[in-house]
C-alpha positions as CSV (number, residue, x, y, z in Angstrom):
1,M,143.7,59.8,144.9
2,S,143.4,57.7,141.8
3,Y,144.9,53.9,141.4
4,Y,145.8,54.8,137.8
5,K,147.2,58.6,136.7
6,H,146.1,58.0,133.5
7,H,143.6,54.6,132.8
8,I,143.0,54.2,129.4
9,F,140.4,52.4,127.5
10,F,140.2,51.1,123.6
11,C,136.5,49.7,122.5
12,T,137.1,46.8,120.2
13,N,134.3,46.0,120.1
14,H,132.6,43.3,116.5
15,R,129.8,44.1,115.1
16,D,128.5,40.5,113.4
17,D,125.9,43.1,111.4
18,G,128.2,45.1,109.0
19,S,127.2,47.7,111.0
20,A,130.1,50.5,112.4
21,C,132.3,49.8,114.6
22,C,136.4,49.8,116.3
23,A,137.0,46.3,115.3
24,R,137.2,47.0,111.7
25,H,140.0,49.6,112.5
26,N,142.5,47.6,113.5
27,A,141.6,48.3,117.8
28,Q,143.0,45.1,118.3
29,A,145.9,45.7,117.5
30,M,145.8,49.0,118.3
31,R,145.3,48.6,121.7
32,D,147.3,46.0,121.6
33,Y,150.7,48.2,120.3
34,V,149.7,51.0,122.8
35,K,150.0,48.9,126.2
36,G,153.5,47.1,124.5
37,R,154.5,50.6,124.0
38,V,153.3,52.1,127.4
39,K,155.2,49.6,129.4
40,E,158.2,49.5,127.3
41,L,158.6,53.4,128.4
42,G,157.9,52.0,132.0
43,L,155.2,54.4,132.1
44,A,152.9,51.2,132.7
45,G,151.6,50.1,136.9
46,K,150.4,51.7,139.7
47,G,149.9,55.7,140.0
48,K,151.2,55.9,136.3
49,V,149.0,54.1,133.1
50,R,146.7,51.4,132.5
51,V,145.4,50.0,129.0
52,N,142.1,48.2,128.8
53,T,140.4,46.5,126.5
54,A,136.5,48.2,126.5
55,G,132.9,46.7,124.9
56,C,131.5,48.8,123.0
57,L,132.3,52.3,124.1
58,D,128.3,53.1,122.2
59,R,130.3,56.3,119.7
60,C,130.6,54.1,116.5
61,E,129.9,55.7,113.8
62,Q,133.7,57.9,115.1
63,G,135.3,54.7,115.9
64,P,138.3,53.5,116.2
65,V,137.8,55.1,119.9
66,A,139.4,55.3,122.8
67,V,138.8,57.1,126.2
68,V,141.5,58.5,129.0
69,Y,140.4,58.8,132.3
70,P,139.9,61.4,134.1
71,G,138.4,64.0,132.2
72,A,137.1,61.3,130.6
73,T,138.9,62.4,127.6
74,W,138.0,60.6,124.3
75,Y,139.2,59.8,121.0
76,T,139.9,58.9,117.4
77,Y,142.7,58.4,115.6
78,V,144.0,56.6,112.3
79,D,147.5,55.0,113.0
80,Q,149.9,54.4,114.9
81,E,151.7,57.9,114.9
82,D,148.1,59.1,116.3
83,L,148.4,57.2,119.2
84,D,153.1,57.6,119.6
85,E,151.1,61.6,119.9
86,I,148.9,60.2,122.7
87,I,151.3,58.6,124.4
88,D,153.6,61.2,124.5
89,S,151.7,64.1,124.8
90,H,148.6,63.1,127.1
91,L,149.9,59.2,129.4
92,R,153.1,60.8,129.3
93,H,152.8,64.8,129.9
94,G,149.2,65.7,130.4
95,R,148.6,67.6,127.9
96,V,145.1,66.7,125.2
97,V,145.9,66.0,122.0
98,E,143.2,68.2,120.9
99,R,143.4,67.8,116.6
100,L,142.6,64.0,117.4
101,L,139.7,65.0,120.1
102,L,136.1,63.3,119.5
103,D,132.7,65.8,119.1
104,P,132.0,65.1,123.0
105,V,128.0,65.7,121.9
106,A,128.4,64.4,118.1
107,D,125.9,60.8,119.7
108,A,124.0,63.3,121.6
109,D,120.7,63.2,119.4
110,K,120.8,59.9,118.4
């Protein structure tokens, strides 16, 4: 059994060259929001949910991005409502939010 039921990583990478990056989509604040909500809802801790910052997840063109393990479920999001849906559906109830999924092969040919 895994230490956490779900582990969500948020890309918060910033690229100085002006190219696409998750930091340009307020990724750090969004990650902080999810971490706070997970704690408020009593979902944080051993056997539950862990929220982490990640370096570049190399999906910048589809950003902002977050990935949930187990299952390597890749999401994009626009606002806190999208994140609330991921928290409630996926992190709380184990149901993938289909409308926010990233195309699993969109970056494979780059």
